[in-house]
N, C-alpha and C positions, 0 to 999 in steps of 0.2 A: 280898697286895696288892689293894686295892680298886679297882673300876672306877667312874668317874663315869657317871651315867645322866641328867645334867642337860640341860635344853634348851640350844639353841645359845647363848643369851645369858648363860648362867651364866659367871661369871668363870673364866678360865683363865690359864695361862702357856704360852708357846711355848719349845720347845728347838730352836734353829736348828742343824742339823748342817751342817758345812762340811768341814773336814780331819779329821773325827773320826767316821767312818761305822761306828759300832758302839753298842751299848747297854750294854756292859760297861765298868767301871772308867773312867767318863766324868764329868769334873769338873762341867761345865755341867749335865748331866742330874741328877747327884747333887744339886745344889743346887736345881734346878727341882723335883724330887720332894720336897724338904724344905720347899718354899714353902707347903704347906698347900692349894694349888689344883691342880686336875687339870692334867695336862701333855700337851700335844700336840706331836709331833715334826714338823718341817718341813724340806724341802730344796728349794733353788732351783737349777734348771738354769740357771746364770748365763750369759745371752746375751752379756754383754760379754767372756766368755772363749770360750764355744763357738763363736761366730760366726767366729773366726778360725782355727779348727781344721779340718783336712782331714776328709773324710767317713769315712775308714777309721781315725780316730785310736783307738788301742787303749785309751787311758785312759777313754773314755766306756763301753766294754764293761766295764772293771773297776769303774767307779763304779756302773754299772747293776746288775751282778751283786751288788755289795756292798749296794746299796739294796733289792734283792729280799730279801736276808737280813734286813735291818732291818725290812722291811714284814712279813715272815712272823713274826718275833718279835713285833712290836707287836700283830698279830692275835691271837696267843696270849694277850696281855694284854687283848684286847678293845678295843684302840685301832687307830690307822691312821696310816700315813705320809702327810703332806700334801705334795704337790709343786706347783711352779709353774715356768714357763719364761719367763725374762725377766731384767730388771735387778733384783737384790736390793734396790737402793736404793728401788725403787718397790714390789716385791713384798712384802717383809717388812712394811712399815707397813700395806699393804692387807690382808694375812692377819691381822696383829694386830688391826686393826679389825673384820674380819669375824668372827673368832673371840672377840671381846671379851677380848683378852688384856690382862692388867694389867702384864705384863713380858715381855721376850724374853731368854732365856738362851742364851749362846753361849760358845764357847772362843776365847781370844785367837788371833790370826794376826799375825805380825810382819813380813810382806812390806809394802812401802810402799803398794801399791795397795789391799790389804786393809785396812790401818789407815785409809786415807782413806775407804774404803767404810763401815767401821764408824762413823767419826766422823759421816758424813752420816746413816746410818741412826739413830744415837743422837739426833742433833739433831731428826730428823723425828719419831721416837717421843716425845721429850720434848714436842714441840708437841702431840702427841695424848694427853698425859697418862700416857705409859708410859715405861719405862726399858729400856735395853739393858744387861744385866748380863753382864760378861765374866770368864772365869776362865782361869787358867793350866792347860794340859792337854797340850800337845804337847812340852814340855820339863820337865826337872827344875828347872833354873834359867833364868830368863827375863831378858831385857833387861839391867838393870844390878844384878842380884842378885849377881853375882861381878865385883868390880872389884879393881884393884891397891891397894896400900897408899896410893898417892896419890889413890885414888878416880877412876881413870881406866880406860876399857875396855882390855882386854887386846888386843894385836895379835900376841902370840906364843903358840903353843899350849901349849908345855910348862908354863910357869908357870900358865896357865889350868887345865890339867888337874890340876896339883898342888892348886891351891886348890879345884877342883870336888870332887876326892876327899877333901879335908880337910873340906868343908862337908857332904857328904851324910850324912844320918841315915836310920835305918830308916823313919821316917814319911814321908820324901820319896818313897820307892818303894812306899808303901802303897797298895793299890787303893782307889778310891772305890766305896762301896756304892750300887748303883743298883737295889736290890731292895725298898726301902721307899718308899711313896708312892702317889699316886693318879693313874691314867692317864685322860685324856679319852676317853670313848666316842664314836667317830666312825663315820659310815657307810663302808663300803669304797670305796676310790678306786683305780682302775687306775693303775699306774705307766706314764707314756708309754714306749712302746718306742723303740728306737734310731732307727728310720726316722721316727717322728713328730718326734724331735728333730733330724732332718737328717743322721743318721749311718747307716752301713751295718751291717746285722745280721751280715755275714760277718766284721766285725772281731773278733767273739768268738773266731773260730778262731785268732787271732794270739796270744791270751793264753797266756803260758807260766806265769804265776803264778795259782794258785787265788785267787779274790777273796773279799772279805768277812772278817768276823770268823772265820768257820769255817775259811777258807783259811789265815788267819794262824795259827790254832791248829795246824793240820796242819803247817805249815812249821816252826813253833816246836818241835813234838814231834820232827820229823825232825832239826832242827839240834841239839837238846840233847845227843845222844850224840856229835855231831861237834865241839862247841864247844871241846873241850879240845885239838883239833889244828888249830884255826883259825889259829893263828900260823904253822904250817908249811904249810898247804894253800892259804891265801887268795889267793896270788899266781898260781895256776896255773889258767887259764881252762878247761882241759880236764878238771879235777878238780872234784868236788862239795865244795868247801871252804868257800864262803861261806854265808851264811844265806838269801839270796834274800828277805829281809824288807823290803827298802828301799821297795817299793811300799806295803806295809802300814803303815810308819811315816809315809810321805808322805800317805796318805789317812786315816790314823787307824783303820784296821781293826785295828791293834794299838796298845795302850797303850804309851807310853814307860816307864811304871812296870813293866809286866810284862816288857818287853824288859830293862830295867835289872836287874830282880830275877833274871834268868837268869844274869847274869854278876857280880853284886855282892851280898855280898861272896864272894870266891873266891880260892883260892891257885893257880888254874890259869892257866898262861901264855896258853893260848888264850882263855879267858874274859876275861883282863885285856886282851888285844889287841883283842877284840871290843868291850869296854866303851870302850876308847880311840876306837874308831870312832863310838860313840854320843856320846862327848864332843866329838869333832871336829864332829859334827852341831850340837851346842849352841854350840860356839865360833863356828861360822860364823853361826848364828842371831843371837847377840848382836852379832856384828860388824856384820852387815847393819843391825840395828836402830840401832846407834850411827852407822853410816856408810852410809846409804841410797844415797848418790851413787855407791857402788862398784858398784851394779847395772848401771851403764852406763859407768863410767869406771874407769881404773886407779887403785889406791890410792896407789902410789908416784908422787910428783910428776914424777920424771925420765922416767917411761915413759908419761905421759898422752897424749902426741902423737907416738908412735913412727911414723916414716915407713914403714910397711909398703908393699911394693909391691902387695899384695892383688890378685894375679892371679885374676880370676873363673873362668878356665878351670881352674886348678889347684884352686880351691875346689870346683868341680863334680866333678873327678876324685876328690878326697878324699871327698866325700859319696857318690859312687857306688861306693866301694871298688875303684878301678881305678888306684891310684897305682903299682903295681908292686913294692910292699913288702908281702909276704904278711900279716905280722901286722897291719899297719895295715888292709889290705883286709878281712881276716877280721873285725876289730873293727867296722868301719863296716857291713859286710854283716849282722852279727849285730844291730846296732842298727836298721837299716832293716827287717829281717825281722821282728823281735820286739818292738822298743820296749825292749830290754835290752842293757846292755853291761857286761861285767866291769870292776871297779874298776881293776885293773891296766891294762887295755886303754884305759880312759878317759884314763889318764896318757899312755900311749904315743901314742894318736891325737891327743891335745891338743898334746903336745909336738911331734909331727911337723907338725901344721898351722902352729903358731907358729914353731918354730925351723927347720924344714926348708923349709916352703913360704912362710915369711914373710908370714903372713896374720893380721890382727888377731884376737885372742882372742875379741872379741865376736861375730865371724862364727860361730865354732865354738859359742860358748855359746848363741847363738840357734838354731843348728841342733839342738843336744842338747835345747833347751827345746821344740822341735817334735816330737822323736821319743821322748824317754825316758819311759817309764811312770812312773818314780819322780821325775820332774823336780821338783826343789825349788830355788827361786831362790837361797836362801842357800848351799846345798851346792854347786850348779852354778857359780854365779859365783865362790865361793871356790875350788873345784877348778880352774877355768879360769885364774883369776889366779895360783894357785899354780904351775901348769904353765908359764904365760907369764912368770913371774918378776915380775909387776906388782902382786901383792897383798900381803896381810899374811902374814907367816911363810912367804914364798914360796920355791920352789926358786931358788937363786942362778942368774943368767942364764947363767953359764958352765958350768952343769951341764946338759947336753943329752943326752937319751936317744938312744942309738944304737938304731934300730929292729931292726937285725939281731941285735945282741947281746941285746937284750930278748927277741926271739923265741926264740933259742937257749936262753936261761936259763929262760924261763917257759912255753914250749911245746916242750920239747926233742925230742919225738918228732913234732912236727907235727900232732898229733891234732886240735887245735882248728882249725888252718888248713885241714886236709883237710875238715873238717865244713862250713865256710863258703866256702872257695875250692876247690871240687871239681875244677877244671881242674888243680890241682896234686897231686891225690891220688896220681898214679903216681910222683911224686918221692920219693927216700929222705929220711931224716931229716936228712942234711946239707944236701942241695940245696934242700929245701923252704923254707928261711929266706931264701935269696937265690939264686934260680935262675940269674941272670946270672953269678954267681961260680962256679957248679959246673963241675968239670972234665969231668963226663960226665952227660948227661941221657938219659932214655928216648927210643928212636929215634922213637916216635910224638909226642913233645912238641916243638912248634915254638915255641921261645923268641921272644918279642915278637909272636907271633900268637895262640896259645892263651892266652897270659897277657901283659900289657903289660910292656914294659921299664920300669925305674924312671924315674919322672917327673923326678927330680932326683938328683944325686950328694950323698950325705949329707955327706961331708967338705967339699965345696965350700960347701954351704948352711950347715953349721956355722960356718965362718969368716965367712960374710956376717952371720949372726945375731949372732956375738960382736961384730963391728964395729958393727952397728946399735945394740946395747944400750950398748956402751962409749962411743960417740959421744954417745948421749943422756945418759949419766951425766956425761960431761966437759962437755957443754953446760950441764947444770944447775949444776955447780960454777963455771963461768965466769960464769954469770948472777948 
């Protein structure tokens, strides 16, 4: 691979990194390197997003560590990662001008705000005689590539998955070659540290997931021998059954093509189940693209204006992990401490907020958006609307998770609960799921003082939730 030594005004192209923080199997970078012009990689610390985040947000530590790996690799090529802090709508055209770029290459992003940003950047660049070139990278099938026979978007997962599996070919999962081309020779530029960006350096200590492309490869290697048991172990939060790769798919430190290639083709039940999860991710992405309004409102018309009581004191207790339901509290404390929550626990805690506490799903979705390291709008909105029975292919409203039953089934020994709710560590594996129902508790354990009594009665709230949803459905039919 050759290195450009041209002066600053030599024509170049930019590769704008966003949700794709790697230099391997990268669609936009592949095409930029084929352009015949030296390639300079840029990243914008987007102030329109960062300004709303808390100073200890763990996502910035993950991004920063990932960019350090990108920077190190670029220096091996004799190039440099160019960064700026501000609104990319202004910063990208400014950098393109300064570096005499003839085009900006980037990968597509399907979230509504991101698409609006790209449209504005494209318009500005066009006025400067440049072009924004976008490429599919974060999914195998994007937007309207998979439609029903009536050329409509899918709203049910199973037929979408069937079509997805029928459509995929080996070339769809083939890696992009990013080893051939010319890199722009640039002077070294220090990556701004977290404190310069307004974030706390100590947030790195909260990272449970190794960052960057190297971290993704490590986790992938660890998951490969476990993938065949994925279908049996994935629902148990105390077991190492999942891949832990969601943040890497979210920030693009792992290529979706490499992920899919691990599971397809395969005759393994575990691999097939994991592949289904990757297809769910694409199902929600295409759905949000077709229905951007569902980011903030329920998809099912009958449930768009459900009269939830929305008690703020109950919402705070849920956020703090003090509901008196151990599995829910353990899940919320895991989220608050680490930025991670096991997928089974996401369903349990979401169901509890909506169906037990009768709080609008959007409150919970926004809280997860603030806390999750792997936050992805399409998957988060889709998951919350599934749990709330308001979205596409959602859980029927009359199927309501019993948090005690879920706890006994998926954390039978209470191992996960003990880790995150240590005040219950002395309880046996029968009592730990519902201390208030236990016939006998340790003498040193003071029920209601060492750990709160249940904030609500599940059976009572279940009937209230059923009535709420039923009334909304009947009202729609009457209208």
